[in-house]
C-alpha positions as CSV (number, residue, x, y, z in Angstrom):
1,M,0.0,0.0,0.0
2,T,1.5,3.3,-1.1
3,V,0.8,6.3,1.2
4,P,0.5,9.6,-0.8
5,S,2.7,12.5,0.1
6,I,1.7,16.1,0.5
7,T,4.1,18.9,-0.5
8,L,4.5,21.5,2.2
9,N,5.1,25.2,1.7
10,D,8.8,24.7,2.1
11,Q,8.8,22.2,-0.8
12,T,9.5,19.2,1.4
13,T,7.0,16.3,1.5
14,I,5.2,14.5,4.3
15,P,3.3,11.2,4.2
16,Q,-0.4,11.9,4.4
17,L,-1.0,9.0,6.8
18,G,1.1,8.5,9.9
19,F,1.0,6.8,13.3
20,G,0.2,8.8,16.4
21,T,1.7,8.1,19.8
22,Y,-0.5,10.2,22.1
23,Q,-1.4,8.2,25.2
24,V,0.9,5.4,24.3
25,P,2.6,4.6,27.6
26,P,6.4,5.2,27.6
27,E,7.1,1.6,28.6
28,Q,5.0,0.2,25.7
29,T,6.1,2.8,23.0
30,A,9.0,0.9,21.5
31,E,6.9,-2.3,21.0
32,T,3.9,-0.3,19.7
33,V,5.9,1.8,17.2
34,A,7.8,-1.3,16.1
35,A,4.5,-2.9,15.2
36,A,3.4,0.2,13.3
37,L,6.6,0.3,11.3
38,E,6.1,-3.4,10.5
39,V,2.7,-2.7,9.1
40,G,4.2,0.0,6.9
41,Y,3.9,3.3,8.6
42,R,6.8,5.6,7.9
43,H,5.5,8.8,9.5
44,I,5.6,8.8,13.3
45,D,4.1,11.7,15.4
46,T,5.3,12.2,19.0
47,A,5.7,15.1,21.5
48,Q,7.7,16.1,24.5
49,M,4.4,16.2,26.4
50,Y,3.8,12.5,25.7
51,G,6.9,11.4,27.5
52,N,7.6,8.7,25.0
53,E,10.2,10.1,22.6
54,R,12.8,7.6,23.8
55,G,10.6,4.7,23.0
56,V,10.0,6.1,19.5
57,G,13.7,6.4,19.0
58,E,14.3,2.9,20.2
59,A,11.8,1.5,17.7
60,V,13.3,3.5,14.9
61,R,16.8,2.3,15.6
62,A,15.7,-1.4,16.0
63,S,13.7,-1.3,12.7
64,G,16.8,-0.9,10.5
65,I,14.8,1.4,8.2
66,P,17.0,4.0,6.7
67,R,16.5,7.4,8.3
68,D,15.7,9.1,5.1
69,E,12.7,6.8,4.6
70,L,11.1,7.9,7.9
71,Y,9.3,11.1,8.8
72,L,9.6,12.0,12.5
73,T,7.6,14.8,14.2
74,S,7.8,16.1,17.8
75,K,6.3,19.1,19.6
76,L,7.5,21.6,22.1
77,H,6.3,21.2,25.7
78,N,4.2,24.0,27.3
79,H,6.7,25.0,30.0
80,V,9.6,25.7,27.6
81,H,8.2,28.5,25.4
82,R,10.8,31.1,26.2
83,P,13.2,31.2,23.2
84,D,16.3,29.9,24.9
85,D,14.3,27.2,26.7
86,A,12.7,26.2,23.4
87,K,16.0,25.7,21.7
88,R,17.4,23.7,24.6
89,A,14.2,21.6,24.6
90,F,14.7,20.9,20.9
91,D,18.2,19.6,21.6
92,E,16.7,17.3,24.3
93,T,14.2,15.9,21.8
94,L,17.0,15.0,19.3
95,S,18.9,13.3,22.1
96,A,15.8,11.4,23.3
97,L,15.0,10.2,19.8
98,G,18.6,9.4,19.2
99,V,18.6,11.2,15.8
100,D,20.6,14.1,14.5
101,R,17.7,15.6,12.5
102,L,14.0,16.0,13.0
103,D,11.6,16.3,10.0
104,L,9.0,18.5,11.7
105,F,9.0,20.3,15.1
106,L,5.8,22.1,16.3
107,I,4.7,24.5,19.0
108,H,2.3,22.1,20.7
109,W,-0.1,24.8,22.1
110,P,-0.2,28.6,21.7
111,L,-1.0,29.3,25.4
112,P,-2.3,32.8,24.7
113,T,-3.0,33.4,28.4
114,R,0.6,32.6,29.4
115,Y,4.0,34.2,28.7
116,D,2.3,37.6,28.5
117,G,0.5,36.3,25.4
118,D,3.9,36.1,23.5
119,Y,3.8,33.0,21.4
120,V,5.4,35.0,18.5
121,S,8.8,34.8,20.2
122,T,8.4,31.1,20.5
123,W,7.5,30.8,16.9
124,R,10.5,32.9,15.9
125,A,12.8,30.6,18.0
126,L,11.5,27.6,16.1
127,T,12.1,29.3,12.7
128,E,15.7,30.0,13.8
129,L,16.3,26.3,14.3
130,L,16.0,25.8,10.5
131,A,19.4,27.4,9.9
132,D,21.6,24.5,10.9
133,G,19.7,21.8,9.2
134,R,18.8,19.8,12.4
135,V,15.1,20.3,11.7
136,T,13.7,20.2,8.2
137,S,10.3,21.9,8.8
138,V,8.7,23.8,11.6
139,G,5.0,24.4,12.3
140,V,2.4,24.9,15.0
141,S,-0.4,22.9,16.6
142,N,-3.8,24.0,18.0
143,F,-3.4,27.6,16.6
144,Q,-6.6,29.5,16.0
145,P,-7.0,31.9,13.1
146,E,-5.9,34.9,15.1
147,H,-2.9,33.1,16.3
148,L,-1.8,32.2,12.8
149,D,-2.5,35.7,11.5
150,R,-0.4,37.2,14.2
151,I,2.7,35.0,13.9
152,V,2.7,35.3,10.1
153,A,2.3,39.1,10.3
154,E,5.0,39.6,12.8
155,T,7.6,37.1,11.5
156,G,6.8,36.7,7.8
157,V,7.1,32.9,8.2
158,V,4.2,30.7,7.5
159,P,4.1,27.4,9.5
160,A,4.5,24.3,7.4
161,V,1.5,22.7,9.1
162,N,-1.1,23.5,11.7
163,Q,-2.0,20.3,13.7
164,I,-5.5,20.8,15.0
165,E,-8.4,18.7,16.3
166,V,-10.5,17.7,13.3
167,H,-13.1,14.9,13.0
168,P,-16.7,14.6,11.7
169,Y,-18.2,15.9,15.0
170,F,-15.8,18.9,15.1
171,T,-14.7,19.9,11.6
172,N,-13.0,23.0,13.0
173,E,-13.6,24.9,9.7
174,A,-12.4,28.3,10.8
175,A,-9.0,27.0,11.8
176,R,-8.8,24.8,8.8
177,A,-9.7,27.7,6.5
178,A,-7.1,30.0,8.1
179,S,-4.4,27.4,7.8
180,I,-5.2,26.8,4.1
181,R,-5.4,30.6,3.5
182,H,-1.9,31.0,4.8
183,G,-0.6,28.0,3.0
184,A,-0.1,25.7,6.0
185,E,-1.2,22.1,5.6
186,V,-3.8,20.8,8.1
187,E,-2.9,17.9,10.3
188,A,-5.9,16.3,12.0
189,W,-5.5,15.0,15.5
190,S,-8.2,12.9,17.2
191,P,-9.4,12.0,13.6
192,I,-12.1,9.6,14.8
193,A,-13.0,11.7,17.9
194,Q,-11.4,9.1,20.2
195,G,-13.8,6.5,18.8
196,Q,-17.0,8.6,19.3
197,V,-17.9,8.7,15.6
198,L,-17.6,4.9,15.1
199,A,-21.2,4.2,16.1
200,D,-22.6,7.1,14.0
201,P,-25.5,5.9,11.7
202,V,-24.4,8.0,8.7
203,I,-20.8,6.7,8.9
204,N,-22.0,3.2,9.4
205,R,-24.3,3.3,6.4
206,I,-21.5,4.6,4.2
207,A,-19.1,2.0,5.6
208,Q,-21.6,-0.8,4.7
209,A,-21.9,0.6,1.2
210,H,-18.2,0.4,0.7
211,E,-17.7,-2.9,2.7
212,R,-15.4,-1.0,5.0
213,T,-15.2,-0.3,8.7
214,P,-16.4,3.0,10.2
215,A,-12.9,3.9,11.1
216,Q,-11.6,3.3,7.6
217,V,-14.4,5.5,6.2
218,T,-13.7,8.3,8.6
219,L,-10.0,8.3,7.9
220,R,-10.7,8.2,4.2
221,W,-13.0,11.2,4.7
222,H,-10.0,13.1,6.0
223,I,-7.8,12.0,3.1
224,E,-10.4,13.1,0.6
225,R,-10.4,16.6,2.3
226,G,-6.7,16.8,2.1
227,D,-6.0,16.4,5.9
228,I,-2.8,14.7,7.1
229,V,-3.8,12.0,9.7
230,F,-2.0,9.8,12.2
231,P,-4.4,7.5,14.0
232,K,-3.2,5.8,17.1
233,S,-3.8,2.2,18.1
234,M,-2.1,-0.3,20.4
235,S,-3.5,-3.2,18.3
236,P,-1.5,-4.4,15.2
237,E,-4.8,-5.5,13.7
238,R,-6.3,-2.1,14.0
239,M,-3.0,-0.5,12.8
240,R,-3.4,-2.5,9.6
241,E,-7.0,-1.6,9.2
242,N,-6.2,2.1,9.6
243,F,-3.4,1.7,7.0
244,E,-5.7,0.2,4.4
245,I,-7.6,3.3,3.2
246,F,-6.0,4.0,-0.2
247,D,-7.8,1.4,-2.3
248,F,-11.3,3.0,-2.2
249,T,-12.8,6.5,-2.5
250,L,-15.9,8.3,-1.2
251,T,-18.2,10.2,-3.4
252,A,-18.5,13.9,-3.0
253,D,-22.0,13.5,-1.5
254,E,-20.6,11.1,1.1
255,V,-17.9,13.5,2.0
256,A,-20.5,16.2,2.4
257,E,-22.8,14.0,4.5
258,I,-20.0,13.2,6.9
259,A,-19.0,16.9,7.1
260,A,-22.6,17.7,8.0
261,L,-22.2,15.8,11.2
262,D,-20.3,18.7,12.7
263,R,-21.5,19.8,16.1
264,G,-19.4,22.9,16.4
265,A,-17.6,23.6,19.7
266,E,-19.8,21.0,21.4
267,G,-18.1,18.3,19.4
268,R,-14.6,19.0,20.8
269,T,-12.8,16.1,22.5
270,G,-9.9,18.2,23.6
271,P,-9.2,21.6,25.2
272,D,-10.1,25.0,23.7
273,P,-6.8,26.5,22.5
274,D,-8.0,30.0,23.4
275,T,-8.1,29.1,27.1
276,F,-5.9,26.0,27.5
277,D,-2.9,27.0,29.8
278,W,-1.7,23.8,31.4
279,V,2.0,23.5,32.2
280,P,3.6,20.6,34.2
281,E,4.4,21.3,37.8
282,A,8.0,22.1,38.5
């Protein structure tokens, strides 16, 4: 199964389907990521906040897969937004992963109510990391339209991606539209709403019509809309199921039907980026 690639605004490419490691326990990460790599995933998404970068690196080294065939993403933790802290934290990520280069590094949350509302300096620090070649692309996560507008206006640098919550119950159209308007690709986290959409009658009817599972139809919906997705599963069988979404297509009407399931802000499974301000205790 060949996974399509999407060209980012810096002319590099990213696999449209990857494997997410959110809530994968650190002690199970190496085994879980190894299983994903065995299935065929080559795009792995982790974060400093997840506490499992070392396990990802262990699986990557044990796989024997050449580094240039893998796409690795991590994200900056919330307590290290000050520019010097952010740069040190990036070094720590490379060390934890055991690599000398990261494909994509993101600001995990904008935290507009912390750091005197200054997420621009954090973004500028990430863009400065590009100079020495140890990170190929930089982007953001959970940035609202006004956050994107501000960092682009004040730095002139458009993020390669904006990783945001997107699924049929929360299509997050304003953030998607702002990302696309600026030229940042949309990465969808929680793509099946932590399983909430799998019992939906509309999705199940479409799944039956295609002789597919509700999860496959939902992930295919993202692909049809141009989202980059990285579902997470601890089960090798489910990993394979999630990977097998490139040999069928949905009709335009089916894509629209699924999009119409949007519940607006009530459909969120995660925090509101405008108010989320969690940082780990010292």
